[in-house]
N, C-alpha and C positions, 0 to 999 in steps of 0.2 A: 257411492260407496267405494267404487274402484279408485276414484280420484283420491279419496281420503286415505285408502290403503297405500297408494303410491306415495303420497306425501309422508305418511308415517315411515315407510320403508326408506325413503330418501333422508328423512330426518335422522333415523337410526344409523344409517350409513355414514352420514356426516359426523354424527356424534362419535362413532367408532373410529373414524379417521382422525378427528381432533384428539380423542383420547389416546390413540396409538402414538401420535406425534408428540403429545405431552409426555407420555411415558417412555418414549424412545427418541429423544432429541438427537440431532447429529452430534457426533463426537467432537467435531471441529467445524467451525464456520468462519471463513474469511470473506468479508465483503469489501470489494473495491468500491467505496462510496463515491457517488457521482458528484464531485466538486469541479466538474468540467462542463457544466451547462452554460457557463459564460464563454466569451471568446478566449479568455485567459485559461491556461492550463493549471492543474493542481493535483496533489496526491493526498489521499486519506484512505487508510486501510484498517478496518476493525477486525480483530481476531477474537473470537469467542470460543472458549474451550468448555465443553460440558463438564460441570463439576470442578472446573479449574479457573484460570484467570481470564480477564478481559484486557486486551492490549490494543492500543492504537498506534499505528505507524504513520506519522505526518498528519497534517490537519487542513491543508489547502489554504488559499487566501481567506481573509476575514469575511468578505461578502458571501462566497459560496459556503463557507463554514456556517455562517448565520442562517442561510437559506436552505442548505442541504444537509450538512453534517449534523448540526444540532437537532433539527427535526428528526433525523434518522435515529440518533441516540435516544431522543425522547420517545419515539414510537416503539423502540425496543426496550424502554424502561431502564435505560442505562444511566445511572446517576454517579457512577464511580468507575474509574479506570485504574487497574492495578499498576500498569506501566504504560508510559507514553514514550515512543522513540521518535526523535526528530532526526531524519537522516543527514541533513546538512542545512546550513544557514542561509537559505533562500526563502523569501516570504511565501511563495506558493507551496511551501512545505511546512512552515511554522506559524504563519500569521493568524490562523484560526485559533491558536492558543488563547488569544485575547478574548475571543467569543466564548470559549469553554470556561474561562475564568469568570467572566461576567455572568454566565448562566449558572454558576455554582457547581459545575461538574467537578467532583473530587478527583484528584490525580495524586496517587500515592508516591510514585517515582516518575520523574521526567528525565530521560537521557537526552541531553542537548548540550553538546560541547561548544564552548565559545570558540569561534574561528580565529585563525591568525589575523591580527589586525591589519598588517601590511597587505596580505593577499585580499582580505575583505575590502579594504579601502580602494583597491584597484578597480573594483566593480561598482563603486558608488557613482551615480545614484541608481543605475539600472539593475544592479544585481544584489550584492551583499550590502547590508547596512549595519555596521558594527554597533552604533549607538542604539539602534532599535533592538538588536539582540540583547544588549545589556538591559534595556528597559523590560523586555519580556521575561528575562531571568529574574529581575527584581519582583515583577508581578507574580511570578510563579512562587517565589519564596513567601511573599505576603499571603498567597492563597493556601499555603501549607504544604506545597509539594516539595519533595526532597529532590534536589537537582544532582544528577550523577553523570558520569562520563562512560559511554560504552567503549570497550576496548576489544581488539581482535583476540579471539580465543575464549571470550566469555560465553557461558551457556546458561540459559534461564529455563528453569523447570516451570512449565505452564500448567502442569497437571494432566491427568488422563493420557499418559504416554505421549505428551507433546512437549517439545523443547524448541527454544529459539536460540540460534547460534550466531554470534557475531563473527563472520568469516574474515572480513577486512574492514579496517577503520583508519585510513590514511589521514595524516594531519595536514597535508598540502605543502609541508616544508621539507621534512625528512622522509622522502619516499624513494622507492627504487628507481624512479625516473627523474628525480629532482623536483623542483617546485611546480605545483599544479594550480588549477583554479579551484573555486569552491565546489563546483559540481563533482570534481574528482575526490572530494573529501567525504562523499556519501558513504554511509554505513552500508555494507553488503551483508545481508542477513539471510539465513536459511531457517525456515520453519519446518520442523520434522514431526510428523505424526505417524507412528508405526512405520509402514514402508513408503509413505507418501512424503514428498519433498516439495517445498515451495520457496522460490528464490526471490527476494526483494532487493532490487539493484539500485534503488535511489535514483539519482540523475547521473549515473556512471557515464563518463565521457570517453572520447576516443583514446586519449593517451593511457590512462589507467586501464581502460577496456582492452587495449592492445596488450598491455603487460599481463593482465589476468588471462587473456586468451592463450598466451604462451606459457605462463608460469603458474596460473591459478590452480588451486586444489579444491576438490570437493564441491564443485559448482553444478554438477548435473542435478536437474530438478524436473519434476512432472509439470509444474506450472511456473512460468516466469512472469514477474511483474517487470515489464519492459522499461528500461531506464530512459530518462530524459524525455518522457512523453512521446517517444518514438520519433523525435525530431533531429534535425541536422546537428552534428557534433556528438551524436550517440556512439556508444561502444560499437566496434566493428562486427560484421557478420561472423567473423571467426569466434567471437565471444558467444554469440547465440549458438553456434555449432557446438561449442564446448558444453554449454548448458543442456543442449539437446532437449528442449521442452516438448511436451505433448500439447500444451495449450499456452497461449500468450495473452496476458491481460495488459491493456494499454490505457493509462489515465490521460486521455486527450479529448479535446473538443473535435467535432466532425471536421471543421475547417482545417485544423492542424494535421490530423491524420491523413486527410485526403490531399494535402498540399505537396508541392515539390519537395519541401523540407523533410517530408517523411517517406519519400519514394523508395529510398534504399532498403530500410527495414520492411516496409510494406511489401515490396516485391520479393524480398527474401522469404518472408513467412508464407507468401502465396506460393512460391516455387517449391517450398518444403512441405506444402499442404498442411501447415500447422494452423488450426483454428485460432482466430484472434477475436477478442472481445474488447470493444472500445467504449468507454463511458459515454462519449458523445452520441453513440448509436444505441447502446444497450442499457443506458441508465446505470443503476446500481448493479454490480455483478457479484453474485454470491457463489463462492466455492465451498463445497462442503464434503465431509467424509462421514458416511453412515454405513455401518455394517461392513467396513473396510472398502466401500465403493466410493470412488471419487466422482463428484458431479459438478458441473458448471451450470449455474442457473441465472441467466440474465433477467433483469427486470422487464426488458422489452426485447422481443425477437426481431432481429435484423435480417431480412431476406437477402439484402445485398449491401455491401459496404463499399463506398467510393466507386460509383458506376463509371 
């Protein structure tokens, strides 16, 4: 009898918990989806606003998108994305679009600027692939998505007191520092929900990173999506100081984050005692705001990173 009573109490408690969660969902959820379980790095960030829009920033490579991103969307019953933002024309940020198209995921608007061909071709075959970008653009149009260009100064209302701001969108040609590479054409975006700020820095590199560290405006954020997967060529520590985040999220495999290539930002965040969450260790990392409280909820708890 006592066992039966205990089971009934537990069942009732679980029911109440699930009912409360259903009736009181987080106002905002940003998931740094783990498309870094391969040796190659990638970016994919899903933003879900309660009563508002569902937005995806980047998609990762095709393989991880097929094995990680698509199952994550399916598990969360997401069949339609209001907006997709591709920060820049590198395959580890856009190639998963092919997988989403094939799977029939509806995409209302896709912000994906065609890169400058001269700059892009300088990186072929290891970096930018202009012909492939043209191909994915055509596939998106056939899929029914509206292709658009994100420009600095644009503000998108996501609903429920949430807005997405395009802070910087350099074209790589006419910039304050002259011609740059494709990484430095990354969209720099700020997600704001009430008093909470989240900065997405794409693959911001050293040169534009140095410029923003000195001249950038409105970059302070509670959570920073660390640029360039935390690897060499990344924006300088002065940029991180300007952002002054409370938490750092790094889309990187274990091997990359623990390598010499990532030693400078890794040491800086450690010295500043800023908690870091790395896909390669933590799996999917969920950032949420509920009742005005900010929480970071990793899929897997990591006792120690990079011993």
